[in-house]
Rosetta silent file (secondary structure, phi, psi, omega in degrees, C-alpha in Angstrom):
SEQUENCE: XXXXXXXXXXXXXXXXXXXXXXXXXXXXXXXXXXXXXXXXXXXXXXXXXXXXXXXXXXXXXXXXXXXXXXXXXXXXXXXXXXXXXXXXXXXXXXXXXXXXXXXXXXXXXXXXXXXXXXXXXXXXXXXXXXXXXXXXXXXXXXXXXXXXXXXXXXXXXXXXXXXXXXXXXXXXXXXXXXXXXXXXXXXXXXXXXXXXXXXXXXXXXXXXXXXXXXXXXXXXXXXXXXXXXXXXXXXXXXXXXXXXXXXXXXXXXXXXXXXXXXXXXXXXXXXXXXXXXXXXXXXXXXXXXXXXXXXXXXXXXXXXXXXXXXXXXXXXXXXXXXXXXXXXXXXXXXXXX
SCORE:     score description
SCORE:     0.000 S_00000001
   1 L     0.000  137.436 -178.254   21.607   17.503   10.315 S_00000001
   2 L   -73.721  146.462  174.546   18.408   15.950    9.006 S_00000001
   3 E   -87.860  128.341 -178.990   15.419   18.083    8.186 S_00000001
   4 E  -116.164  124.949 -179.392   12.296   16.945   10.092 S_00000001
   5 E  -122.651  152.522  172.691    8.862   17.929    8.883 S_00000001
   6 L  -136.457   94.146 -176.553    5.360   17.212   10.131 S_00000001
   7 L  -123.365   80.337 -174.789    2.843   18.145    7.476 S_00000001
   8 L   -72.497  -27.411 -176.843   -0.230   16.053    8.128 S_00000001
   9 L   -85.523  122.171 -178.572   -2.571   18.245    6.093 S_00000001
  10 L  -107.866  156.996  176.490   -2.442   17.442    2.388 S_00000001
  11 L   -58.749  150.807 -179.974   -3.984   19.333   -0.526 S_00000001
  12 L   -79.044   74.191  175.858   -7.542   18.326   -1.370 S_00000001
  13 L  -124.065  135.784 -173.346   -6.613   16.186   -4.344 S_00000001
  14 L   -51.503  -43.961 -178.327   -8.090   12.681   -4.645 S_00000001
  15 L   -64.693  -29.899 -172.492   -4.660   11.059   -4.980 S_00000001
  16 L   -98.946   -9.738 -179.572   -3.306   12.926   -1.948 S_00000001
  17 L   -72.635  148.232  173.720   -6.260   12.631    0.412 S_00000001
  18 L   -89.635   93.780 -171.232   -6.136   10.206    3.314 S_00000001
  19 L   -72.298  133.721 -174.168   -9.302    8.305    2.400 S_00000001
  20 L   -90.437   79.532  178.475  -11.390    7.082    5.327 S_00000001
  21 H   -69.851  -30.606 -179.693  -12.128    3.488    4.390 S_00000001
  22 H   -59.830  -40.989  179.180  -12.795    2.622    8.033 S_00000001
  23 H   -58.908  -40.834 -179.738  -15.792    4.965    8.050 S_00000001
  24 H   -69.430  -37.624  177.559  -17.244    3.120    5.065 S_00000001
  25 H   -63.601  -44.819  178.720  -16.632   -0.280    6.676 S_00000001
  26 H   -65.682  -37.629  178.114  -18.425    0.837    9.844 S_00000001
  27 H   -61.700  -45.512  179.132  -21.210    2.341    7.748 S_00000001
  28 H   -63.190  -46.735 -178.345  -21.679   -0.947    5.895 S_00000001
  29 H   -59.370  -37.102 -179.707  -21.603   -3.026    9.074 S_00000001
  30 H   -70.034  -13.675  179.860  -24.261   -0.803   10.615 S_00000001
  31 L   -86.623   -8.669 -179.294  -26.578   -1.575    7.682 S_00000001
  32 L   -74.442  119.974 -177.059  -26.777   -5.304    8.518 S_00000001
  33 L   -67.663  155.734  172.316  -30.249   -5.899   10.009 S_00000001
  34 L   -58.310  136.970 -179.934  -30.787   -7.670   13.292 S_00000001
  35 L    87.131    4.622  177.353  -31.138  -11.396   12.674 S_00000001
  36 L  -130.006  166.016  177.862  -28.870  -11.346    9.632 S_00000001
  37 E  -134.663  166.603  171.306  -25.121  -11.637    9.008 S_00000001
  38 E  -143.048 -173.771 -175.156  -22.648  -10.680    6.309 S_00000001
  39 E  -127.242  161.519  175.264  -19.008  -11.381    5.472 S_00000001
  40 H   -59.354  -40.907 -179.249  -15.727   -9.492    5.208 S_00000001
  41 H   -65.278  -36.749 -179.996  -15.690  -10.326    1.515 S_00000001
  42 H   -64.312  -40.911  177.399  -19.194   -8.934    0.942 S_00000001
  43 H   -67.359  -41.005  178.569  -18.174   -5.575    2.394 S_00000001
  44 H   -59.866  -42.814  178.428  -14.957   -5.643    0.360 S_00000001
  45 H   -63.863  -35.658  177.480  -16.939   -6.242   -2.830 S_00000001
  46 H   -67.857  -30.289  174.522  -19.200   -3.308   -1.974 S_00000001
  47 H   -73.898  -23.948  175.971  -16.092   -1.160   -1.637 S_00000001
  48 L   126.521   -3.797 -177.532  -15.042   -2.361   -5.071 S_00000001
  49 L  -162.756  122.706 -179.713  -12.509   -5.171   -4.640 S_00000001
  50 H   -59.953  -22.852 -179.385  -12.557   -8.540   -2.852 S_00000001
  51 H   -65.181  -10.773  179.233   -8.833   -8.065   -2.134 S_00000001
  52 H   -87.102    3.242 -175.359   -9.844   -5.662    0.614 S_00000001
  53 H   -58.208  -43.414  179.636  -11.422   -8.447    2.700 S_00000001
  54 H   -64.508  -39.894  178.784   -8.418   -8.733    5.024 S_00000001
  55 H   -64.479  -37.235  175.984   -8.319   -4.950    5.449 S_00000001
  56 H   -59.427  -43.948  177.766  -12.027   -4.980    6.344 S_00000001
  57 H   -61.872  -40.198  178.708  -11.223   -7.503    9.066 S_00000001
  58 H   -64.574  -41.332  178.245   -8.388   -5.343   10.376 S_00000001
  59 H   -60.957  -48.091 -176.656  -10.657   -2.310   10.527 S_00000001
  60 H   -69.501  -23.454  176.774  -13.358   -4.183   12.409 S_00000001
  61 H   -66.645  -20.254  177.731  -10.836   -5.630   14.855 S_00000001
  62 L  -106.006   17.438 -179.772  -10.372   -2.053   16.064 S_00000001
  63 L   -54.015  116.044 -176.681  -14.085   -1.211   16.194 S_00000001
  64 L   -79.207  -13.056 -176.150  -14.371    1.338   19.058 S_00000001
  65 L  -134.270   69.186  175.279  -18.136    0.873   19.495 S_00000001
  66 E   -56.511  153.686 -174.808  -19.187   -2.810   19.378 S_00000001
  67 L    77.068  -53.583  175.410  -22.954   -3.380   19.312 S_00000001
  68 L   -60.722  -50.975  167.997  -23.452    0.193   18.053 S_00000001
  69 E  -101.025   98.888 -165.465  -21.451   -0.890   15.002 S_00000001
  70 L   -75.650   70.679 -177.934  -22.562   -4.544   15.133 S_00000001
  71 H   -68.464  -11.027  174.971  -19.398   -6.275   14.016 S_00000001
  72 H   -67.919  -12.635  179.444  -20.642   -9.475   15.675 S_00000001
  73 H   -88.484    4.238  177.046  -22.816   -9.820   12.560 S_00000001
  74 E   -99.924  124.942  179.624  -19.737  -10.311   10.351 S_00000001
  75 E  -126.553  176.886  178.875  -18.726  -13.936    9.761 S_00000001
  76 L   -80.289  164.001 -177.023  -16.401  -15.778    7.395 S_00000001
  77 L   -60.263  -27.426 -179.773  -17.351  -16.795    3.857 S_00000001
  78 L   -88.590    2.263 -179.965  -17.794  -20.439    4.912 S_00000001
  79 L    95.447   -4.890  177.874  -20.170  -19.468    7.726 S_00000001
  80 E   -62.004  134.524 -178.135  -17.631  -19.768   10.538 S_00000001
  81 L   -66.899  -43.536  178.452  -18.533  -17.350   13.307 S_00000001
  82 L    78.291 -165.616 -173.818  -14.924  -16.476   14.080 S_00000001
  83 L   -88.161  172.463  178.580  -13.575  -14.221   16.811 S_00000001
  84 L  -151.676  126.793  179.080  -14.999  -11.208   18.543 S_00000001
  85 L    65.561   39.625  174.529  -13.136   -8.381   20.316 S_00000001
  86 L   128.002  149.833 -177.309   -9.665   -9.683   19.530 S_00000001
  87 L   -62.058  128.910  174.019   -7.766  -12.469   17.835 S_00000001
  88 L    77.803   10.081 -178.418   -8.488  -15.913   19.240 S_00000001
  89 L  -141.614  166.652  171.525  -11.117  -14.808   21.732 S_00000001
  90 L    84.212    5.255 -175.609  -14.775  -13.869   22.077 S_00000001
  91 H   -64.588  -41.703 -179.471  -16.344  -16.609   19.952 S_00000001
  92 H   -62.604  -41.508  177.540  -18.791  -17.697   22.649 S_00000001
  93 H   -62.092  -42.221  179.921  -19.873  -14.095   23.187 S_00000001
  94 H   -65.052  -44.015  178.576  -20.349  -13.614   19.445 S_00000001
  95 H   -62.009  -40.114 -179.895  -22.407  -16.797   19.130 S_00000001
  96 H   -62.163  -44.551  179.627  -24.584  -15.706   22.068 S_00000001
  97 H   -62.599  -42.740 -179.073  -25.288  -12.314   20.482 S_00000001
  98 H   -67.477  -41.020  178.695  -26.194  -13.896   17.140 S_00000001
  99 H   -63.363  -39.637  178.403  -28.482  -16.502   18.736 S_00000001
 100 H   -62.486  -24.287  179.368  -30.265  -13.769   20.685 S_00000001
 101 L   -93.904    1.444  175.152  -30.962  -12.089   17.343 S_00000001
 102 L    98.396    8.489  178.338  -32.389  -15.283   15.844 S_00000001
 103 L   -87.142  127.299 -178.535  -29.404  -16.593   13.875 S_00000001
 104 L   -81.233  124.740 -179.172  -29.061  -20.362   14.141 S_00000001
 105 E  -121.192  135.549  175.876  -25.538  -21.448   15.124 S_00000001
 106 E  -139.686  120.294  177.163  -24.260  -25.005   15.306 S_00000001
 107 L    54.237   45.128  175.794  -20.714  -25.987   16.238 S_00000001
 108 L    77.550   10.318 -177.773  -19.329  -22.514   15.507 S_00000001
 109 E  -125.201  143.701  170.996  -21.050  -22.249   12.111 S_00000001
 110 E   -72.783  124.733  179.773  -24.039  -20.292   10.850 S_00000001
 111 L   -76.465  122.334 -178.569  -26.593  -22.886    9.766 S_00000001
 112 L    57.329   70.835 -177.402  -27.603  -22.204    6.142 S_00000001
 113 H   -54.250  -39.605 -176.899  -25.563  -19.025    5.649 S_00000001
 114 H   -60.331  -28.400 -179.507  -27.464  -18.092    2.489 S_00000001
 115 H   -68.996  -33.299 -175.454  -30.681  -17.810    4.521 S_00000001
 116 H  -102.774   -4.132 -168.506  -29.213  -15.163    6.835 S_00000001
 117 E   -75.008  128.237  175.247  -26.802  -13.470    4.431 S_00000001
 118 L  -110.766  130.049 -179.657  -27.118   -9.708    3.861 S_00000001
 119 L  -137.127    2.721 -174.184  -25.205   -8.145    0.951 S_00000001
 120 L   -86.652   62.751 -178.206  -27.275   -5.131   -0.137 S_00000001
 121 L   -78.148  146.689  176.399  -24.907   -2.479    1.151 S_00000001
 122 L  -120.737   83.522 -179.824  -25.301    1.158    0.210 S_00000001
 123 L  -135.199  165.110  177.678  -21.826    2.656    0.562 S_00000001
 124 L   -66.718  127.606  177.893  -19.381    4.596   -1.581 S_00000001
 125 L   -78.611   70.431 -171.299  -17.428    2.179   -3.859 S_00000001
 126 H   -57.103  -44.007 -176.863  -14.149    3.773   -2.843 S_00000001
 127 H   -69.325  -31.376  174.247  -11.860    1.130   -4.343 S_00000001
 128 H   -62.512  -43.411  178.633  -13.692    1.291   -7.650 S_00000001
 129 H   -63.580  -38.469  179.372  -13.039    5.032   -7.732 S_00000001
 130 H   -66.814  -41.692  179.896   -9.381    4.439   -6.909 S_00000001
 131 H   -64.648  -41.301  177.640   -9.036    1.855   -9.648 S_00000001
 132 H   -64.370  -34.059  177.620  -10.656    4.207  -12.158 S_00000001
 133 H   -65.816  -42.068  177.002   -8.241    6.932  -11.089 S_00000001
 134 H   -60.889  -43.313 -179.008   -5.282    4.652  -11.813 S_00000001
 135 H   -69.425  -31.708  177.643   -6.723    3.831  -15.228 S_00000001
 136 H   -67.355  -38.464 -176.955   -7.407    7.510  -15.907 S_00000001
 137 H   -83.317  -23.520 -172.403   -3.801    8.510  -15.190 S_00000001
 138 H   -55.679  -38.519  178.976   -2.095    5.559  -16.894 S_00000001
 139 L   -62.620  -16.359  179.416   -2.138    7.062  -20.438 S_00000001
 140 L   -83.195   -5.704 -176.460    0.001    9.934  -19.132 S_00000001
 141 L   -64.212  132.352  175.847    2.806    7.518  -18.238 S_00000001
 142 L  -108.450  120.987 -173.769    6.140    8.230  -19.977 S_00000001
 143 L  -106.461    9.062  175.763    8.274    5.103  -20.340 S_00000001
 144 L  -111.891  168.924  179.855   11.342    6.644  -22.011 S_00000001
 145 L   -68.982  121.703 -176.096   14.146    8.740  -20.534 S_00000001
 146 L  -147.789   65.639 -179.315   12.802   12.239  -20.043 S_00000001
 147 L  -160.341  170.086  175.470   14.846   14.036  -17.382 S_00000001
 148 L  -106.229  145.011 -178.979   18.156   15.824  -16.883 S_00000001
 149 L    96.058 -131.149    3.525   21.010   14.204  -14.998 S_00000001
 150 L   -81.966  147.205  173.561   20.368   12.470  -12.759 S_00000001
 151 L   -96.666  -26.712 -178.760   22.488   14.348  -10.249 S_00000001
 152 E  -132.707  137.388  172.545   20.652   13.023   -7.201 S_00000001
 153 E  -112.374  128.987 -177.299   19.025    9.661   -6.477 S_00000001
 154 E  -114.036  124.832  172.354   16.411    9.642   -3.728 S_00000001
 155 E   -94.376  132.322 -179.341   15.325    6.541   -1.842 S_00000001
 156 E  -120.143  135.825  177.256   11.821    6.732   -0.343 S_00000001
 157 E  -152.772  158.950 -179.047   10.363    4.434    2.306 S_00000001
 158 E  -136.547  135.297  170.923    7.617    4.452    4.955 S_00000001
 159 E  -116.069  154.075 -174.776    7.267    2.600    8.251 S_00000001
 160 E  -126.729  148.454  168.257    4.019    2.417   10.214 S_00000001
 161 E  -136.914  101.840 -172.623    2.859    2.221   13.807 S_00000001
 162 L    62.315 -124.298  177.846   -0.899    1.909   13.805 S_00000001
 163 L  -103.111   18.079  172.032   -2.064    4.883   11.771 S_00000001
 164 E   -93.185  133.015 -178.865    1.149    6.844   12.313 S_00000001
 165 E  -115.131  136.754  179.864    3.410    6.983    9.257 S_00000001
 166 E  -123.977   98.434 -176.850    7.162    7.643    9.344 S_00000001
 167 E   -99.678  148.854 -179.290    8.451    8.449    5.868 S_00000001
 168 E  -137.045  137.564  169.972   12.064    9.072    4.931 S_00000001
 169 E  -114.986  125.925  178.569   13.782   10.501    1.882 S_00000001
 170 E  -116.196  122.058 -178.334   17.500    9.716    1.544 S_00000001
 171 E   -95.088  130.145  176.107   19.492   11.647   -1.053 S_00000001
 172 E  -118.617  131.639  174.005   22.474   10.041   -2.746 S_00000001
 173 E   -68.287  122.809 -173.505   24.887   11.942   -4.964 S_00000001
 174 L   -66.476  -29.869 -177.516   24.663   10.105   -8.281 S_00000001
 175 L   -78.402  -48.209 -174.969   28.302   10.717   -9.202 S_00000001
 176 L   -91.591  -21.426 -176.194   30.051    9.806   -5.953 S_00000001
 177 L    79.487    7.751 -178.410   27.475    7.429   -4.493 S_00000001
 178 L   -89.782  147.773  174.535   27.637    9.242   -1.139 S_00000001
 179 E   -72.906  127.361 -176.081   24.638   10.078    1.031 S_00000001
 180 E  -120.103    4.495  177.727   24.207   13.846    0.951 S_00000001
 181 E   171.039  159.571  177.619   20.999   14.397    2.892 S_00000001
 182 E  -150.587  145.357 -179.489   17.937   12.938    4.496 S_00000001
 183 E  -133.545  135.133  179.741   14.474   14.273    5.310 S_00000001
 184 E  -107.852  141.457  179.914   11.908   12.791    7.682 S_00000001
 185 E  -132.158  117.953  178.640    8.150   13.172    7.263 S_00000001
 186 E  -107.969  138.685  178.674    5.708   12.197   10.004 S_00000001
 187 E  -160.115 -176.563  178.646    1.992   11.994    9.417 S_00000001
 188 E  -119.911  143.011  176.816   -1.181   10.042   10.019 S_00000001
 189 L  -128.837  146.003  177.048   -2.951    7.712    7.626 S_00000001
 190 L  -122.387   -1.266  175.948   -6.395    6.158    7.890 S_00000001
 191 L   -91.038  123.372 -176.427   -6.396    4.171    4.664 S_00000001
 192 L   -76.571  173.145  175.385   -5.273    0.578    5.397 S_00000001
 193 L   -74.693  122.968  173.544   -3.008   -1.566    3.275 S_00000001
 194 L  -129.187  125.059 -178.579   -4.974   -3.103    0.410 S_00000001
 195 L   -52.018  133.722  179.338   -3.043   -5.024   -2.284 S_00000001
 196 L    77.400    1.459  177.730   -2.610   -2.991   -5.518 S_00000001
 197 L  -121.640   25.934 -176.745   -3.829    0.240   -3.824 S_00000001
 198 L   -57.337  -33.246  179.952   -0.622    1.101   -1.939 S_00000001
 199 H   -49.533  -45.956 -171.214   -0.524    4.522   -3.619 S_00000001
 200 H   -76.563  -10.513  172.289   -3.529    5.752   -1.701 S_00000001
 201 H   -89.652  -40.364 -169.885   -1.956    4.781    1.612 S_00000001
 202 H  -102.005  -26.607 -175.594    1.527    6.178    1.020 S_00000001
 203 H   -59.506  -40.832  179.600    1.246    9.019   -1.485 S_00000001
 204 H   -58.843  -34.668 -178.599   -0.217   11.544    1.000 S_00000001
 205 H   -87.533  -23.350  179.169    2.768   11.137    3.333 S_00000001
 206 H   -84.018  -31.639 -173.936    5.382   10.884    0.565 S_00000001
 207 H   -53.644  -41.902 -179.920    4.224   13.847   -1.525 S_00000001
 208 H   -65.059  -13.565  179.228    5.640   16.541    0.802 S_00000001
 209 H   -86.424   -8.892 -174.077    9.097   14.962    0.383 S_00000001
 210 L   -89.453  129.788  175.504    9.118   15.463   -3.382 S_00000001
 211 L   -94.895   99.555 -175.227   10.924   18.464   -4.895 S_00000001
 212 L   -79.935   -5.506 -178.769    8.859   19.191   -7.982 S_00000001
 213 L   -86.384  -13.529 -176.270   11.067   22.121   -9.012 S_00000001
 214 L  -111.140  135.085  179.990   14.057   19.923   -9.898 S_00000001
 215 L  -108.465    8.565  179.278   14.278   17.648  -12.923 S_00000001
 216 L  -105.430   13.941  178.814   17.707   16.205  -12.088 S_00000001
 217 E  -111.187  131.605  172.839   16.413   13.994   -9.252 S_00000001
 218 E  -112.170  130.368 -176.427   15.266   10.414   -9.791 S_00000001
 219 E   -99.535  125.443  175.977   13.148    8.885   -7.031 S_00000001
 220 E   -96.515  113.661 -173.914   13.548    5.201   -6.160 S_00000001
 221 E  -100.147  130.604  175.792   10.243    4.033   -4.697 S_00000001
 222 L   -75.927   79.651 -177.978    9.969    1.008   -2.416 S_00000001
 223 L   171.580 -175.159 -174.873    7.072   -0.450   -4.397 S_00000001
 224 L   -85.298  150.893  167.725    5.873   -1.415   -7.840 S_00000001
 225 L  -105.048 -108.772  178.359    5.928    0.596  -11.031 S_00000001
 226 L   -77.756   -8.972  174.647    4.541   -1.110  -14.144 S_00000001
 227 L   -78.228   68.046 -168.913    4.888   -4.510  -12.428 S_00000001
 228 L  -150.317  145.236 -178.079    1.303   -4.091  -11.291 S_00000001
 229 L   -54.082  -31.868  179.006   -2.009   -5.662  -12.388 S_00000001
 230 L  -105.041   14.856  179.401   -3.099   -2.324  -13.859 S_00000001
 231 L    56.418   31.893 -175.542    0.437   -1.408  -15.005 S_00000001
 232 L  -154.838   68.953  177.601    0.250    1.539  -12.635 S_00000001
 233 L   -79.148 -171.155 -173.449    1.786    0.942   -9.219 S_00000001
 234 H   -61.198  -35.184  179.701    2.847    3.554   -6.704 S_00000001
 235 H   -65.777  -37.649  175.944    6.038    4.506   -8.581 S_00000001
 236 H   -68.511  -47.215 -174.615    3.984    5.263  -11.705 S_00000001
 237 H   -63.681  -46.307  178.946    1.241    7.036   -9.788 S_00000001
 238 H   -62.740  -43.795 -178.681    3.592    9.223   -7.780 S_00000001
 239 H   -61.889  -47.158 -178.399    5.632   10.063  -10.873 S_00000001
 240 H   -69.539  -45.167 -176.358    2.651   11.009  -13.017 S_00000001
 241 H   -62.965  -39.771 -176.924    0.734   12.802  -10.281 S_00000001
 242 H  -103.648   -2.404  177.745    3.725   14.922   -9.199 S_00000001
 243 L    56.402   55.951  176.996    5.490   14.927  -12.606 S_00000001
 244 L  -133.268  154.383  177.868    8.878   13.661  -11.425 S_00000001
 245 E   -70.822  130.870 -177.492   11.148   10.818  -12.677 S_00000001
 246 E  -139.475  157.352  174.955   10.581    7.616  -10.679 S_00000001
 247 E  -133.716  135.737  174.040   11.598    3.951  -10.616 S_00000001
 248 E   -84.983  124.677 -179.858    9.732    1.086   -8.963 S_00000001
 249 E  -128.593   93.614 -174.330   12.063   -0.990   -6.770 S_00000001
 250 E  -102.980  156.194  179.055   10.073   -3.773   -5.100 S_00000001
 251 L   -97.595   -5.598  178.488   11.163   -6.599   -2.817 S_00000001
 252 L  -141.196  159.367 -177.515    8.490   -9.023   -4.052 S_00000001
 253 L   -96.032  124.454 -177.763    6.925   -9.961   -7.366 S_00000001
 254 L   -95.520  -42.217  178.733    3.293   -8.944   -7.797 S_00000001
 255 L  -141.051  163.944  176.334    2.638   -9.948  -11.410 S_00000001
 256 L    87.869  172.502  179.879    4.498  -11.604  -14.270 S_00000001
 257 E  -129.358  134.200  178.795    6.962  -14.479  -14.506 S_00000001
 258 E   -74.475  128.325  176.377   10.733  -14.274  -14.320 S_00000001
 259 L   -97.346  100.962 -176.134   12.410  -15.641  -17.439 S_00000001
 260 L   -62.630  132.601 -179.341   15.628  -17.149  -16.159 S_00000001
 261 L  -133.476   11.723  176.657   18.574  -16.329  -18.430 S_00000001
 262 L    81.238   -0.342  178.267   21.597  -17.252  -16.309 S_00000001
 263 L  -113.968  177.764  178.764   22.500  -13.636  -15.466 S_00000001
 264 L   -87.269    5.314  173.501   21.710  -11.390  -12.547 S_00000001
 265 E  -123.162  101.661 -177.119   19.305   -9.404  -14.762 S_00000001
 266 E  -114.529  130.478 -178.791   16.325  -11.539  -15.736 S_00000001
 267 E   -68.274  149.146  176.137   13.306  -10.123  -17.587 S_00000001
 268 E  -112.257  122.102 -169.498    9.847  -10.341  -16.037 S_00000001
 269 E  -123.600  140.608  170.425    7.197  -11.097  -18.639 S_00000001
 270 E  -141.972  129.637 -179.026    3.419  -11.182  -18.727 S_00000001
 271 L    52.083   39.887  176.644    1.356  -11.779  -21.872 S_00000001
 272 L    78.272    2.207 -177.747    4.484  -11.458  -23.993 S_00000001
 273 E  -108.239  132.454  174.949    5.345   -8.017  -22.597 S_00000001
 274 E   -79.552  113.615 -177.275    8.511   -7.274  -20.610 S_00000001
 275 E   -98.762  -19.844 -177.224    7.241   -5.423  -17.539 S_00000001
 276 E  -173.712 -170.168 -179.105   10.409   -5.360  -15.479 S_00000001
 277 E  -138.415  134.805  171.303   13.696   -6.935  -14.508 S_00000001
 278 E   -88.419  121.630  176.737   14.712   -9.059  -11.544 S_00000001
 279 E  -100.426  118.678 -167.374   18.052   -7.863  -10.230 S_00000001
 280 L   -75.302  -29.982  174.187   19.566  -10.734   -8.293 S_00000001
 281 L   -81.410  157.871 -166.776   21.800   -8.820   -5.906 S_00000001
 282 L  -142.914  165.221  174.832   19.839   -6.982   -3.257 S_00000001
 283 L   -83.254   -9.130 -171.871   19.590   -4.310   -0.614 S_00000001
 284 L  -144.915  107.779  173.081   18.417   -6.828    1.942 S_00000001
 285 L    46.932   44.015  175.467   19.873  -10.210    2.867 S_00000001
 286 L    60.757   19.798  172.497   20.545  -11.206   -0.732 S_00000001
 287 L   -79.695  144.836 -179.673   16.898  -11.025   -1.720 S_00000001
 288 L   -71.834  162.665  173.877   16.367   -9.933   -5.324 S_00000001
 289 E  -111.371  145.382 -179.782   14.942   -6.598   -6.376 S_00000001
 290 E  -113.192  106.816 -171.394   12.156   -6.271   -8.921 S_00000001
 291 E   -98.174  136.319  174.723   12.734   -3.196  -11.060 S_00000001
 292 E  -149.333  161.247  179.820   10.104   -1.585  -13.251 S_00000001
 293 E   -62.452  133.909  170.660    9.396    1.705  -14.967 S_00000001
 294 E   -98.506  -76.374  178.596    7.861    4.356  -12.785 S_00000001
 295 E  -161.057  131.282  172.588    7.700    7.523  -14.888 S_00000001
 296 L    68.087   16.554  173.990   10.097    9.285  -17.292 S_00000001
 297 L  -136.105  123.786 -179.205   12.850    6.669  -16.879 S_00000001
 298 L   -68.584  161.231 -179.463   13.202    3.772  -19.332 S_00000001
 299 H   -62.754  -43.450 -179.963   13.519    0.215  -18.033 S_00000001
 300 H   -58.561  -46.688  179.951   17.092   -0.109  -19.318 S_00000001
 301 H   -68.805  -36.522  179.597   18.140    3.078  -17.550 S_00000001
 302 H   -59.325  -44.113  179.629   16.190    2.158  -14.432 S_00000001
 303 H   -64.495  -42.892  178.801   18.160   -1.069  -14.055 S_00000001
 304 H   -61.004  -43.849 -178.685   21.456    0.757  -14.576 S_00000001
 305 H   -64.981  -46.557 -177.877   20.543    3.398  -11.983 S_00000001
 306 H   -66.129  -40.959  178.455   19.386    0.897   -9.360 S_00000001
 307 H   -57.730  -47.915 -178.426   22.435   -1.308   -9.868 S_00000001
 308 H   -68.700  -41.221 -175.838   24.785    1.610   -9.324 S_00000001
 309 H   -67.088  -30.304 -172.802   22.804    3.153   -6.460 S_00000001
 310 H  -105.677    4.293 -175.335   22.604   -0.074   -4.449 S_00000001
 311 L   -67.871  -29.843  174.570   26.020   -1.625   -5.074 S_00000001
 312 L  -107.721  105.801 -172.586   27.391   -0.243   -1.782 S_00000001
 313 L   -66.485  -18.969  177.892   24.851   -1.164    0.879 S_00000001
 314 L   -73.082  -21.149  178.882   26.265    1.380    3.353 S_00000001
 315 L  -123.822   15.692  177.086   25.212    4.204    1.030 S_00000001
 316 L   -68.343  117.226 -174.191   22.307    2.513   -0.724 S_00000001
 317 H   -64.026  -30.177  178.465   19.509    5.151   -0.452 S_00000001
 318 H   -74.932  -43.432  177.970   16.751    2.544   -0.253 S_00000001
 319 H   -62.043  -45.080 -179.075   18.453    0.461    2.412 S_00000001
 320 H   -64.657  -41.814  179.285   19.256    3.588    4.433 S_00000001
 321 H   -62.908  -40.792  178.050   15.687    4.911    4.029 S_00000001
 322 H   -61.192  -45.737 -179.426   14.280    1.572    5.181 S_00000001
 323 H   -65.610  -44.627 -176.514   16.510    1.588    8.266 S_00000001
 324 H   -68.130  -36.076  178.879   15.855    5.218    9.150 S_00000001
 325 H   -63.673  -39.005  178.227   12.083    4.933    8.780 S_00000001
 326 H   -70.132  -36.190  176.704   12.086    2.053   11.274 S_00000001
 327 H   -65.666  -40.460  177.210   14.362    3.996   13.623 S_00000001
 328 H   -62.164  -42.215  178.025   12.008    6.968   13.469 S_00000001
 329 H   -60.217  -39.817 -178.396    9.084    4.702   14.289 S_00000001
 330 H   -72.209  -40.003 -171.590   10.946    3.327   17.280 S_00000001
 331 H   -87.633  -27.617 -178.386   12.238    6.658   18.595 S_00000001
 332 L   -73.214  139.523  177.414    9.284    8.957   18.027 S_00000001
 333 L   -67.164  143.192  177.339    6.804    9.211   20.884 S_00000001
 334 L   -67.720  134.334 -179.603    3.432    7.706   20.201 S_00000001
 335 L  -103.947  155.194  178.894    0.870   10.397   19.503 S_00000001
 336 L   -69.602  132.078 -177.172   -2.803   10.405   20.381 S_00000001
 337 L  -118.535    0.000    0.000   -4.882    9.287   17.398 S_00000001
């Protein structure tokens, strides 16, 4: 029988906190004066990274208090007014509100955006702090084999429904390849998905699944390890922060270029450095896997472990974790958020 836990409260550690980026987005939006506009990208830059622009838009699409938090003052970088109160709707209402505040609109565009543009936000640069945290921890990364065993391989995955997270750990016996246990973790997250900052969304809900007392368990993380712009993806961050052996097993390539060599193990290189390996057979519809060092497991060993762990898809811990997390999302009752 599976063990089911619900431990929403995490220790007050920066890496483990569920950071409230939405609060900062609303705070920034509320600073835009009447008669002026700003952009999703401008708020993202104030948070510390332009890559958060899409996440800013997602946050504002769920704004519970329009007008109070004047999201009608947010437009696109090219001056397009865009939608208001939902995808594909509300543009006329948004244009009316902006015109009433003195913003000139013509054919769905702000006339002379630079004249009306506000960018002097005073908010916490949360993403800058997160990036600095990744850079602070990176020197602690161990890229050689430094564990006992492994006796158990654990696949970790998370599925989401709004801000509800459904995490699963699936244990595979390393010798027999059989599934020997599974644990479910339900929690809430308020940090949205932002490219290269996945750690800060998933680590709070994954951390309670980690057994830090055992050194014979290797964790296979559905995400990047060193195949990351800062060489410190979620597999590295989780491994270093919790001091456990980890491997990054991603379904897409974030950085680097695959050097085709005619085999099913092709190196991934950036700036002359081998950051990972593309494994051509896969856990999902013949898509390749992108393997990279997480922590305390060398790249060579990581590829060997993943190859063996995933060769039988019925007992592949990552495939099973992916399926179970989605089943939990479907079967669990929606909770009030």
